[in-house]
NUKEPA-84808 format. One record per residue: residue in one letter; x, y, z of N, C-alpha, C in turn. Coordinates in steps of 0.001 Angstrom, whole numbers, plus 524288, in hexadecimal, padded with zeros to 5 digits. Layout:
N
aXYZXYZXYZ ...
% end
This chain:
72
mDFF31194F8C9E0FDFF4D1992AC97BEE046119E95C981C sE04CB1A042C90E0E07111A2B3C9221E05FB1A6A6C8D96 kE04821A9FFC8B8DE04171B019C8A47E06BA1B412C8AFF tE083A1B519C8608E0D001B962C8599E06CC1BF5EC82A2 yE09071C3DEC84AEE05D41C88DC83B9E08A71CED7C82BF kE08541D0B4C7EB7E0B041D4D1C7EEAE0ADA1D937C8236 iE0E611DA60C8349E0A3A1DF80C8719E0FE91E559C83E4 eE0D7A1E80AC8727E102E1EDFCC8772E13F71F147C8CA2 vE18B31F04FC8D5AE1B571F31BC9204E1E951F526C8FF6 dE1F881F8B7C93DBE236720055C92E6E289B1FBFFC92A2 cE2B3B1F930C95DAE2E611F951C9844E2F6B1F2C4C9B61 aE349F1F139C9B61E366F1EBFEC9BAFE344D1EAD7CA3AD nE35BA1F208CA6FAE34411EEBDCABE9E2D4F1EF8ECAA96 cE29BD1F3DFCA832E24D71F27ACA982E22021ED68CA752 aE27E61E9B7CA4FFE24341E441CA30DE25801E2EBCA6E6 eE29D41E355CA9B5E2A731DED6CADEDE28F71DE74CB443 kE26721E422CB250E21941E35ACB7E9E19DE1E279CB3EE mE1B041E305CB20BE16C01E139CAE17E17AC1D87BCAF2F qE1C8C1D7ABCAE79E1D271D0FECAEA6E1CB21D095CB2A8 dE1D311D2E6CB854E1EF31D082CBB7BE186D1D259CBEB6 aE11F71D5BECBEB0E0FBE1D5B8CBEA3E0BDD1D132CBCBD aE0D371CDE3CB790E0A9B1CC2CCB5A8E0A691C6B6CB6ED nE11441C798CB9E6E12501C094CBB6BE0EDB1C089CC2BE kE0D7D1C64BCC3F5E0BCF1C6F4CC847E03971C554CC968 tE02B21C511CC2CEDFC131C185CC2A0DFC901BE83CC30D eDF7AF1BD6FCC492DF4AA1B6A0CC742DF6341B475CBFCB gDF5B71B0BBCC078DF7331AE0BCBC8FDF8B51B033CB837 vDFB641B114CB94DE01BC1B28CCB588E054B1AFB1CB6A4 aE07B31AB03CB66AE0B491A6ECCB5E7E10091AAC5CB599 eE11D81AD21CB033E165E1AF59CAF4AE15DB1B3F4CAC53 aE16431B735CACB1E17121BAE3CA888E1E451BFB7CA6D6 vE1D3A1BF89CA258E23FE1C079CA039E21C21C53BC9EFC vE223D1CA7EC9C9BE242B1D04AC9ADDE27C61D068C9882 sE28451CFACC9308E2AEE1D22CC9172E2B101D849C8F01 fE2D151DBC0C8FBCE2CAE1E1DEC8E6FE30531E196C898E mE33AF1DED3C87B0E34DF1DDB8C821DE32C61DC6EC7E9D tE31561D9D2C7B9BE2DEC1D6CAC7C02E283A1D854C7E3E qE27171DAD6C8072E221F1DB45C82C3E1B891D799C830C kE1CF81D569C8674E1A651D12DC85ACE1BB11CD48C8A3A mE14FD1CD21C8B7BE15621C9DBC918BE12D51C437C90C2 kE17041BF54C9283E15B01BB7DC91D4E132B1BA34C98A4 vE0F561B59FC9860E0C661B81DC9C96E0AD91AD90C9D0E eE0EBA1AC6ECA14FE09CA1A845CA126E05A81A8EECA3F6 fE02B31A3B5CA510DFDB71A59ACA79BDFFA81A10FCAC6E aDFBE01A1F9CAF99DFD2819E5BCB563DF7E31999FCB1B9 eDF752195F2CB38ADF43C19115CB1EADEE211925DCB358 gDEAC519281CB01CDE5C5193A2CB036DE59C19919CB1CB aDE9F319BADCAEAFDE6671A1D9CAFFCDE4AA1A346CAC9E dDE2311A792CAD64DDD021A9C3CA6E9DE3811B081CA422 eDE4D21AE17CA011DE5411B0D2C9CB3DE4671B502C9E3A kDE04E1B890C9C5ADDEA31BBC2C98B7DDD8A1C001C9FD3 aDDA851BC26CA3CCDD8D81BE4FCA89BDE0031BFECCABCD vDE51E1BC28CAB43DE9F61BDFBCAE57DECD51C254CAAF3 mDEB691C0E9CA650DEFFC1C8E3CA349DEBA01CBEACA4F4 kDE6471CB79CA514DE5D01D075CA834DE66A1D11ECAA00 qDE6D01CCFECAFE8DEAE41CDD1CB47ADEEAC1D0E7CB1BB vDF3C21CFEBCB0E0DF7701D180CAE85DF87F1D619CAB9A lDF43E1D6E3CA88FDF4461DD3DCA719DF3AB1E142CAD45 kDEECC1E06ECAE5ADEF711E22BCB390DF2351E338CB64E aDF71E1DFDECB7FFDF9A21DEE6CBC9EE000B1E344CB97D cDFFE61E3DBCB50DE05631E5F1CB10AE03CD1EA4ACB146 kDFC971EC0CCB12BDFD401F102CAF65DFE101F3FCCB4C8 kDFB691F072CBA14DFE461F269CBDF7E026E1F3FCCBD52 vE07D81F23ACBBF3E0D441F47CCBE0FE0F071F615CB954 eE0ADB1F6BECB391E0CDB1FAA5CB03BE08F81F9F7CACA9 pE078A20033CAD94E024F200E4CACBFE0253200AFCA697 dE07AC200BFCA3E4E0596201E4C9E85E069520034C99E8 cE09D61F93DC9C0CE07BE1F4E3C9D03E02F91F1F4C98F4 eE03A31EF6FC92E7DFE8F1EE58C90F2E00D41E8D4C90B9 iDFE0F1E57FC9119DFD9E1DF18C8EB4DF81B1DD50C8BDE aDFB871DCFBC8769DF74E1D87AC82ECDF22A1D43CC840D iDF16D1D59AC86E0DEDFC1D097C88D2DEB051CF89C842E 
% end
């Protein structure tokens, strides 16, 4: 399952850090962050709980980029 989320991120480098953090999160098959569109597309691993995974993604992203926001 794939879902797109609206994000707030200040620069392209920050977006790349968020993408790396999201891709390392358990339950995420693939995450793509676009600074230009301010969106994050997440492909969830089979059987993953979308809400629980996104809470972990937000937590991981906040560690690398404290100012980031994800509209979950």
